[in-house]
C-alpha positions in Angstrom: 129.1 132.3 64.1 126.1 134.0 62.0 128.4 136.9 62.8 132.0 135.5 61.6 129.7 133.5 58.8 128.7 136.8 57.4 132.2 138.3 57.6 133.3 134.7 55.7 131.0 135.8 52.7 132.8 139.1 52.1 135.6 137.2 51.2 133.1 135.8 48.1 134.8 136.1 44.5 138.3 136.6 46.6 140.1 133.6 48.1 139.5 130.7 45.4 141.1 128.1 45.1 141.0 129.0 49.1 137.7 128.9 51.2 135.8 131.8 52.3 136.7 131.8 56.8 135.2 134.3 59.2 136.6 134.6 62.4 135.0 135.7 65.6 137.0 136.4 69.5 135.1 136.6 72.1 136.2 136.8 76.0 134.1 137.8 78.7 131.1 137.8 76.3 132.5 140.5 74.1 133.6 141.0 70.2 137.1 141.9 70.6 137.8 141.0 67.6 136.7 140.4 64.0 138.2 139.2 60.8 138.3 136.8 56.9 140.2 136.0 54.8 140.1 138.7 52.0 142.1 136.8 49.2 144.2 134.1 48.0 147.7 134.6 49.4 146.6 137.2 52.5 146.7 136.7 55.8 143.5 133.9 57.0 140.2 134.2 59.2 141.9 133.1 63.0 145.6 135.7 62.0 142.8 139.3 60.7 140.7 138.6 63.9 144.1 137.7 66.5 145.5 141.5 65.2 142.3 143.0 65.6 142.1 142.0 69.1 145.1 142.2 70.1 146.4 141.3 73.7 142.5 140.6 74.0 142.8 137.5 72.7 144.8 135.9 75.6 142.4 133.4 77.5 139.3 134.5 75.3 136.7 132.0 72.8 137.7 131.9 68.2 135.1 131.3 66.9 135.4 130.5 62.5 134.3 129.2 60.2 136.6 126.4 59.3 138.8 123.9 60.5 142.1 126.1 61.8 144.7 125.2 58.5 147.7 123.7 60.3 150.2 123.1 57.0 152.5 125.8 55.6 150.9 127.1 52.0 151.5 130.6 51.0 151.2 131.5 54.7 152.4 130.1 58.2 149.8 128.0 59.9 146.5 129.5 61.4 147.4 127.8 65.4 150.5 128.8 65.3 148.7 132.5 65.4 146.2 131.0 67.6 148.8 129.7 70.4 150.6 133.1 70.4 148.0 134.5 70.7 146.7 133.2 74.1 143.3 131.5 73.0 141.8 129.1 75.2 138.7 127.9 73.7 138.4 127.1 69.7 134.6 126.9 68.3 134.5 125.7 64.6 131.4 125.3 62.1 133.2 122.6 60.5 136.0 119.9 60.0 138.3 120.7 57.1 137.5 118.4 54.4 141.5 118.1 52.5 142.5 115.0 51.9 145.8 116.6 51.6 146.0 118.6 54.3 147.9 116.2 56.6 147.3 116.8 60.3 144.3 118.0 62.6 144.2 121.6 62.7 141.7 121.0 66.1 143.7 117.8 67.0 146.7 119.5 66.6 145.2 122.3 69.2 143.5 119.5 72.1 147.0 118.4 72.4 148.3 121.5 73.6 145.5 122.2 75.0 142.6 124.5 74.2 139.1 123.3 74.2 138.0 123.0 70.7 134.3 122.6 69.5 133.3 121.6 66.0 130.0 121.6 64.0 128.2 124.8 64.7 126.3 125.8 62.4 127.8 123.4 60.1 125.4 122.9 56.9 125.3 127.2 56.4 129.0 126.5 56.7 129.3 123.8 54.2 126.6 126.0 51.6 129.0 129.3 52.0 131.7 126.7 51.1 130.1 124.1 48.5 132.2 124.6 45.6 135.8 124.4 48.0 134.7 121.0 49.2 133.9 119.7 46.0 136.9 120.7 44.6 139.1 119.0 47.7 137.4 116.3 47.5 137.3 115.4 43.2 139.1 118.1 42.0 136.7 119.0 39.4 134.2 122.5 39.5 131.2 122.8 41.4 128.7 123.6 38.4 126.2 125.4 38.4 123.0 125.6 35.5 121.6 128.7 34.7 118.9 129.8 32.6 116.1 132.7 32.3 113.3 131.3 30.4 109.1 132.9 30.7 106.6 130.6 32.8 106.4 128.1 29.0 109.7 127.4 28.8 112.0 130.1 26.4 115.3 131.6 26.6 114.5 133.6 23.4 111.8 134.1 20.7 112.5 132.1 17.3 114.6 135.6 15.7 116.8 134.9 19.1 115.6 138.2 20.6 116.4 137.8 24.4 116.2 141.5 25.6 115.3 141.3 28.3 113.5 137.9 29.8 113.5 138.7 33.2 113.8 142.2 34.3 116.7 144.0 36.5 116.7 142.2 40.0 116.9 139.3 38.4 119.5 140.4 36.4 122.0 141.9 39.2 122.1 138.7 40.7 123.1 137.1 38.0 126.2 138.8 38.2 126.5 138.3 41.9 126.6 134.5 40.2 129.4 135.7 37.9 131.0 137.0 40.8 131.4 134.0 42.9 132.6 132.0 39.6 136.4 131.0 39.1 135.0 130.8 35.3 131.6 131.4 33.6 130.9 128.7 30.4 129.3 129.2 26.9 128.6 128.3 23.5 129.2 129.9 20.2 125.8 129.4 19.2 125.0 132.1 22.6 128.7 134.7 21.5 127.3 134.7 18.3 123.4 136.0 19.1 124.2 137.9 22.1 128.0 138.9 21.7 128.5 139.1 25.1 131.4 140.4 27.8 130.2 137.9 29.7 132.1 139.8 32.7 130.8 141.3 36.5 129.0 144.8 36.9 127.4 145.5 40.3 127.1 149.5 41.4 129.3 150.4 43.5 131.0 147.0 44.9 134.4 146.0 43.3 134.5 142.6 41.8 135.5 139.1 40.6 135.8 138.5 36.6 135.7 135.1 35.8 137.1 132.9 33.2 135.4 133.2 30.5 135.0 130.3 28.5 133.6 129.2 25.6 132.6 126.3 23.5 133.6 126.9 20.0 134.1 123.2 18.3 134.2 123.9 14.6 136.3 126.8 16.0 133.1 129.9 14.2 133.9 132.1 16.9 133.7 135.4 14.9 137.5 136.8 15.5 135.5 140.9 15.9 133.3 139.3 19.6 133.7 141.2 22.1 134.7 138.8 24.4 138.3 138.4 22.4 138.8 142.5 23.3 137.7 142.5 27.2 139.9 145.0 29.1 139.6 143.1 32.5 142.2 141.4 34.6 140.1 137.9 33.3 141.2 135.3 30.5 139.1 133.8 27.8 139.2 130.7 26.8 138.0 129.1 23.5 137.6 125.0 23.7 137.8 123.7 20.3 137.2 119.4 19.0 140.3 117.4 18.8 140.1 116.6 15.5 140.3 120.3 14.5 143.0 121.0 15.8 145.3 120.3 12.7 142.9 121.8 10.1 144.8 124.7 8.3 142.1 127.1 9.1 142.3 126.5 12.3 145.4 126.4 13.2 145.9 130.5 10.9 143.5 131.2 13.3 144.1 130.5 16.7 148.1 131.6 15.6 145.8 135.4 15.1 143.8 134.6 17.7 146.6 133.9 20.6 148.7 136.2 19.4 145.5 139.3 20.8 146.5 137.3 24.2 143.5 134.8 24.2 143.7 130.9 24.8 142.8 128.0 22.4 142.6 124.4 24.3 141.6 121.2 22.2 139.1 118.7 24.2 137.7 115.2 22.9 134.3 115.4 21.0 131.2 113.3 22.6 127.8 113.7 20.3 129.2 116.1 18.0 130.5 118.3 20.6 132.6 118.8 23.1 132.8 116.7 26.1 131.9 118.6 29.3 133.2 115.1 31.8 136.7 115.2 30.6 136.3 119.2 30.3 135.7 119.3 34.3 138.7 117.4 34.3 141.1 119.4 32.5 139.4 123.2 34.3 140.1 121.2 37.8 143.7 120.8 37.0 143.8 124.7 35.9 142.4 125.1 39.7 139.2 125.8 38.7 137.1 125.4 41.8 133.1 126.9 40.5 132.0 127.1 36.5 129.2 128.7 36.3 126.9 127.8 33.6 125.3 129.7 31.3 123.9 128.2 28.1 122.6 128.9 25.4 120.5 125.3 24.6 122.4 123.0 23.5 124.9 123.5 26.0 122.5 123.2 29.0 121.2 119.9 27.1 125.1 118.7 27.6 125.6 119.2 31.1 122.6 117.7 32.1 123.2 114.6 29.4 127.0 114.3 30.8 126.1 114.4 34.9 128.1 117.3 35.3 125.8 119.5 36.7 125.4 120.1 40.8 123.4 123.4 41.3 120.4 125.2 39.6 119.7 128.0 38.7 116.6 128.7 36.6 114.6 131.9 36.4 111.6 132.3 34.8 110.1 135.5 34.9 106.4 136.6 34.7 106.1 136.4 30.2 104.7 133.7 28.1 105.5 133.0 24.3 102.8 131.1 24.1 103.6 129.3 20.4 107.1 125.9 20.0 109.2 128.2 17.9 110.8 129.5 20.7 114.5 128.9 22.2 114.1 125.7 24.9 115.6 125.8 28.2 117.3 122.8 27.0 117.3 121.2 22.7 117.9 118.3 21.1 116.3 114.3 23.0 115.6 113.9 26.0 114.5 110.4 28.1 111.2 108.6 26.2 109.4 108.6 30.0 109.4 110.6 32.9 110.9 108.4 35.4 113.7 108.8 33.6 113.7 112.4 34.4 116.6 113.9 36.8 114.5 115.2 39.9 116.1 118.6 41.4 116.0 118.8 45.1 116.7 120.6 48.5 114.4 123.6 47.1 114.0 126.7 47.7 112.0 129.8 45.9 113.8 133.3 45.8 111.7 136.4 44.8 113.4 138.8 42.7 111.5 141.6 41.7 108.6 139.5 39.3 110.4 136.7 38.5 111.0 133.7 40.5 114.0 131.9 40.7 114.7 127.9 41.7 117.7 127.5 43.0 118.0 123.2 43.6 120.8 120.3 43.9 120.9 117.3 41.5 121.6 114.7 42.7 122.9 112.4 40.1 125.6 115.2 40.3 129.2 112.6 39.3 127.4 109.8 38.2 128.4 107.8 34.6 127.2 110.2 32.4 124.6 108.8 29.4 124.3 108.8 25.6 121.9 111.6 24.9 118.1 110.4 24.4 119.0 107.9 26.7 117.7 109.1 29.6 
């Protein structure tokens, strides 16, 4: 199963909205076939492993990181391939949580006389597909909030200079996070200050570029911004406030930008900014299963206030600005009492050179949002 999980990781960034899945065929104690789901619409992991095993699959055991599918999608059911391959036993790390999938694959295989086992290294399998699990259960994206800060909690100096807070190893990991995400989200202030491309760059690796989402309530994005002139196969989506969509200036700018292939979406606002809770529903409807929020300060504060964050990835560099005039991680009113602070659980620490990343989960994700400044 560890081998199957390692194979599944190879599909990260390429299979959405499908899960990442790995499979291994074992016969007489030897691995005779291996496979993983390479991209959405392509053969599933079980099919790849069975093809690799060939005739040796007869009477063998199939180890797979997710319950085999028993429904027609873009490809035929994997249960059919398992039966045709002569597999005797199926060991799955976890059951498929998708409520839309009718007819359990493992139940079907048991009825056909195969031995089945489920729950081997389930925690690792669920972690690998945490975005898929949330999306199929809620139809909303799994949201990770990321920042890079000094030890005294500043994203940038008072002049807005933030290059570079962290070192190259930490920045390379952020690009791996981008590769794994369906979409990346920043505020228009970040675009105006840094003029980022918001693309994925990993040396020597084929990468996936996320959908670039810019929160721009009043549509202030410079038309010369690099993000509007990207040449990757990804798209850019500008989210503006509904109250501005009929403004003559906005309409003219919207028409010019959309002619260049950039999408503009008008959504409800909340406390003067984009209502991120409502936006998550709309992104989910577009098939966005995972979202990486990269800032800036007000966007991060709004994301935590709206309780949309599932996971944090806070990078801290061994640097101290030593003043109170830089850009904080979150900007705006917070709670009045420490007891009202948001808790982070399942903490994990990782080092990237001299930088440290704190990774953890928000237990409050999905609960009703509270007004800004009230907790």
